[in-house]
C-alpha positions in Angstrom: -60.2 -115.7 -113.1 -56.6 -114.7 -110.5 -54.7 -118.1 -112.2 -54.9 -117.3 -116.1 -53.3 -114.2 -115.3 -50.1 -116.0 -114.3 -50.2 -118.2 -116.4 -48.9 -116.2 -119.3 -45.3 -115.4 -117.4 -45.6 -118.6 -115.9 -42.0 -119.6 -116.2 -40.9 -115.9 -115.4 -42.6 -116.6 -111.9 -41.0 -119.4 -110.9 -37.7 -117.7 -111.1 -39.0 -115.0 -109.4 -39.9 -117.3 -106.9 -36.2 -118.5 -106.6 -34.4 -115.5 -106.8 -36.7 -114.9 -103.7 -34.8 -117.5 -101.5 -31.9 -116.9 -102.9 -31.4 -112.8 -101.9 -33.0 -113.5 -98.5 -29.7 -115.3 -97.5 -27.6 -113.5 -94.6 -25.5 -114.3 -92.2 -27.8 -113.0 -89.3 -30.6 -115.6 -89.1 -33.3 -113.4 -87.7 -32.8 -111.1 -90.6 -34.2 -115.0 -92.7 -36.6 -115.8 -90.4 -38.4 -112.2 -90.3 -37.8 -111.6 -94.1 -38.3 -114.9 -94.9 -41.9 -114.7 -92.8 -43.0 -111.7 -94.3 -42.3 -113.2 -97.9 -43.7 -116.6 -97.7 -47.0 -115.2 -96.3 -47.6 -115.0 -100.3 -49.8 -112.0 -101.0 -51.5 -111.1 -104.4 -47.8 -110.5 -105.7 -49.0 -107.9 -108.3 -46.5 -105.0 -108.5 -43.6 -108.6 -109.5 -46.4 -109.1 -111.8 -46.8 -106.3 -113.2 -43.0 -105.8 -114.2 -42.9 -109.4 -116.0 -45.9 -108.6 -118.3 -45.0 -105.2 -119.2 -41.1 -106.3 -119.6 -43.0 -109.0 -122.1 -46.0 -107.2 -123.8 -42.8 -104.4 -124.5 -41.1 -107.3 -126.5 -38.5 -107.8 -123.5 -36.7 -110.8 -124.1 -34.0 -110.7 -121.6 -33.3 -111.9 -117.8 -33.0 -108.8 -116.0 -36.4 -108.3 -115.9 -36.3 -111.3 -113.2 -34.1 -109.6 -110.8 -36.0 -106.1 -111.4 -39.5 -107.4 -110.6 -37.8 -109.1 -107.6 -36.8 -105.7 -106.5 -40.3 -104.6 -106.4 -41.4 -107.3 -104.5 -38.3 -106.3 -102.0 -39.6 -102.8 -101.9 -43.2 -103.5 -101.4 -42.1 -106.0 -98.8 -40.3 -103.6 -96.7 -42.6 -101.1 -97.2 -45.7 -103.2 -95.3 -43.1 -103.8 -92.5 -42.6 -100.3 -92.1 -46.5 -99.8 -92.6 -47.5 -102.0 -89.8 -45.8 -101.0 -87.2 -46.4 -97.4 -87.7 -50.5 -98.1 -87.8 -49.9 -100.8 -84.9 -51.3 -104.2 -87.1 -51.8 -107.2 -85.6 -52.7 -109.7 -88.7 -51.2 -109.2 -92.0 -52.6 -111.4 -94.8 -54.0 -114.0 -92.7 -51.4 -114.4 -89.8 -49.5 -112.3 -87.1 -47.7 -109.4 -88.6 -43.3 -109.0 -87.9 -43.9 -106.6 -85.5 -46.9 -108.3 -83.3 -44.3 -111.9 -83.3 -40.7 -110.1 -83.4 -41.6 -106.6 -82.0 -40.9 -103.2 -83.6 -37.3 -103.0 -83.4 -36.6 -106.2 -85.5 -39.3 -105.4 -87.8 -38.0 -101.8 -88.9 -34.1 -103.4 -89.1 -35.6 -106.0 -91.5 -37.8 -103.6 -92.9 -34.5 -101.9 -94.0 -32.4 -104.7 -95.0 -35.1 -105.8 -97.7 -34.5 -102.1 -98.8 -31.3 -101.9 -98.6 -30.9 -105.1 -100.7 -33.2 -104.3 -103.3 -30.8 -101.7 -103.9 -28.5 -103.5 -104.0 -29.9 -105.8 -107.1 -30.4 -101.8 -108.6 -26.9 -101.5 -109.3 -26.9 -105.5 -110.8 -28.9 -104.8 -113.5 -27.2 -101.7 -114.3 -29.5 -99.2 -116.3 -29.7 -95.8 -114.6 -33.2 -94.9 -116.3 -34.4 -97.9 -114.1 -32.4 -97.1 -111.4 -33.8 -93.4 -111.4 -37.5 -94.4 -111.7 -37.0 -96.5 -108.7 -35.5 -94.4 -106.4 -37.8 -90.8 -106.8 -41.0 -93.8 -106.7 -39.3 -95.0 -102.7 -38.7 -91.3 -102.4 -42.4 -90.2 -103.5 -43.5 -93.2 -101.2 -41.3 -92.1 -98.6 -43.2 -89.1 -98.9 -46.9 -90.6 -99.1 -46.9 -92.3 -95.7 -45.3 -89.2 -93.3 -48.3 -87.6 -95.6 -50.9 -89.7 -94.5 -49.9 -89.1 -91.3 -49.9 -86.0 -91.2 -54.2 -86.3 -91.8 -55.1 -88.8 -89.1 -57.8 -88.2 -87.6 -58.8 -85.1 -89.9 -62.3 -85.2 -90.9 -61.8 -82.2 -93.5 -59.5 -84.3 -95.5 -60.6 -83.1 -98.5 -61.3 -85.6 -102.3 -58.1 -84.0 -103.6 -56.0 -84.5 -101.0 -57.3 -88.8 -100.5 -56.3 -88.9 -103.9 -52.9 -87.8 -103.7 -52.3 -90.4 -101.1 -53.5 -92.7 -102.4 -51.1 -92.2 -105.8 -48.1 -91.5 -103.4 -48.6 -94.5 -101.2 -50.0 -96.8 -103.8 -50.0 -96.0 -107.2 -46.7 -95.0 -107.8 -45.0 -98.0 -107.0 -47.6 -100.3 -109.7 -46.4 -97.4 -111.9 -42.8 -98.0 -111.5 -43.1 -101.3 -112.2 -44.9 -101.6 -115.5 -42.7 -98.3 -116.4 -39.3 -99.6 -115.4 -40.9 -103.7 -116.9 -40.9 -101.5 -120.5 -37.8 -99.2 -119.9 -35.5 -102.9 -119.9 -37.2 -103.9 -123.5 -36.2 -99.9 -124.8 -39.4 -99.8 -126.3 -41.2 -96.4 -128.2 -41.4 -94.3 -125.6 -45.1 -94.0 -126.7 -45.6 -97.7 -125.1 -43.2 -96.8 -121.9 -46.1 -93.9 -121.1 -48.7 -96.1 -121.9 -47.2 -98.3 -119.7 -46.7 -96.5 -116.8 -50.1 -94.9 -117.5 -51.3 -98.3 -117.2 -49.6 -98.9 -114.0 -50.1 -96.0 -112.0 -54.2 -96.6 -112.8 -54.4 -100.3 -111.9 -52.9 -99.1 -108.6 -55.1 -96.4 -108.0 -58.0 -98.9 -109.0 -56.8 -101.4 -106.6 -56.5 -99.2 -103.4 -60.1 -97.6 -104.0 -61.1 -101.5 -104.1 -59.2 -101.7 -100.3 -60.8 -99.2 -99.1 -63.9 -99.9 -100.1 -63.3 -104.1 -99.2 -62.7 -101.5 -95.5 -66.5 -101.9 -95.3 -67.7 -104.7 -97.6 -65.1 -107.1 -96.7 -64.8 -110.3 -94.2 -61.6 -110.6 -92.0 -60.8 -114.1 -93.5 -61.4 -113.0 -96.5 -59.0 -110.1 -96.5 -56.4 -111.4 -94.7 -56.4 -108.5 -91.9 -59.1 -106.9 -89.7 -62.1 -105.2 -91.3 -62.3 -101.6 -90.0 -58.6 -101.3 -89.4 -58.6 -98.1 -91.4 -61.1 -95.8 -89.6 -60.1 -97.5 -86.4 -56.2 -96.3 -87.3 -57.9 -92.8 -88.1 -57.5 -93.3 -92.0 -60.0 -91.2 -93.8 -60.8 -92.7 -97.1 -63.4 -92.3 -100.0 -66.3 -94.0 -98.8 -66.3 -91.4 -95.5 -65.8 -88.6 -96.9 -68.8 -88.9 -99.7 -70.6 -89.5 -96.4 -69.1 -86.7 -94.6 -70.5 -84.5 -97.6 -73.4 -86.6 -99.0 -75.1 -88.2 -96.0 -77.5 -87.2 -93.2 -76.3 -84.8 -90.4 -77.1 -87.8 -87.8 -74.8 -89.9 -90.4 -72.1 -87.2 -90.4 -71.9 -86.9 -87.1 -71.7 -90.1 -86.6 -68.4 -90.5 -88.7 -66.8 -87.5 -87.9 -67.3 -88.9 -84.6 -65.6 -91.8 -85.0 -62.5 -90.2 -86.8 -61.5 -87.1 -84.7 -62.2 -89.8 -81.4 -59.5 -92.0 -80.3 -60.6 -93.2 -77.6 -64.2 -94.3 -78.3 -65.1 -97.0 -79.4 -67.5 -96.2 -82.6 -70.5 -98.2 -83.6 -69.2 -100.3 -86.7 -72.5 -101.8 -87.9 -74.1 -98.4 -88.0 -70.6 -96.6 -89.6 -70.9 -99.5 -92.9 -74.8 -98.8 -92.8 -74.4 -94.7 -93.0 -71.8 -95.6 -95.5 -73.8 -97.2 -97.6 -77.1 -95.3 -97.5 -74.9 -91.9 -97.9 -73.7 -93.2 -101.3 -69.6 -93.9 -99.9 -69.4 -97.0 -101.3 -71.4 -96.7 -104.6 -69.3 -93.2 -105.7 -66.0 -95.7 -104.5 -66.4 -97.8 -107.0 -67.4 -95.8 -109.8 -63.8 -93.9 -109.4 -62.6 -97.6 -109.1 -64.3 -98.6 -112.6 -63.5 -94.8 -114.0 -59.5 -95.8 -113.6 -60.2 -99.2 -114.9 -61.5 -98.3 -117.8 -58.1 -95.6 -118.9 -56.0 -97.7 -117.9 -57.9 -100.2 -120.5 -57.7 -97.9 -123.3 -53.2 -97.7 -122.3 -52.7 -100.7 -123.5 -54.7 -100.3 -126.9 -51.1 -99.3 -128.4 -49.9 -103.1 -127.4 -49.8 -105.5 -130.0 -51.9 -108.4 -129.3 -50.2 -111.6 -127.3 -51.2 -113.5 -124.1 -49.3 -110.6 -122.0 -51.4 -107.4 -123.2 -54.4 -110.1 -122.6 -52.8 -110.7 -119.3 -52.8 -106.9 -118.5 -56.2 -106.4 -119.3 -57.2 -109.2 -117.0 -55.6 -108.1 -114.2 -57.3 -104.2 -114.4 -60.5 -106.3 -114.3 -59.8 -108.6 -111.5 -58.3 -105.5 -109.3 -61.8 -103.8 -109.7 -63.9 -107.3 -109.0 -62.0 -108.9 -106.4 -63.4 -109.7 -102.7 -59.9 -109.8 -101.1 
């Protein structure tokens, strides 16, 4: 199902790949080595894809959307490098993380390189509205990272607190990807707002399903270790629901796993508790609600292969298994 979504902007995406390679050039070999390693690890590349689809769906016919898509990918990759250091992660996209291979210091600094390269490219585009959107978003995402850090191993996190974190950490970059793509086209403000909202709802749905897959996925398929979020003390919606609706025994099990960093939780029992308490079903239901809201937004767009791809993209994000 995923390939047809990319087919709508295949030529654009090929141009994005070429520009990524060109933009990783550096006089410092280690910078190129680590940057290339993490970029070439692949991933779904949904955020740059969203830039291309939003720009084309809103009638853009120039070339700056290619550069904008690369900017979004570099910002996202920089955040991944920093995230893996903060989380002490050893696996990303099915391969050893950069920090596990080259160490924390090199990973942080190369993340900084990608971040600064992205801002260089923003200046090249020269669109002040795009620059404002991206600079505010990167600030908001950084705040989300700090916010999540303060919530670690706190079993009393509310649903409202959780949704605020996933908006800042994940949905905000999806939102700005779609919004900035529309801004390039100079399209009617109503369409800009619709695509901005579409991006936000897509990001929320995507993260909710990520949090489901942390309990229902497989390490080989996900490219990361199942249960990593719980091991790191991150409290996601499946756990919040279990703490609110589970039996006393289930609540005790989950609370202990969250708060006791030294404990070795019975992950099989935790998965069962999350499933029986309705944590998985509730999280999937929330993702589906965000999907439906996203689909409503693109009704303002004229029919095109790009609009169809946006529709397929949000459905894929909820139905995916990886």
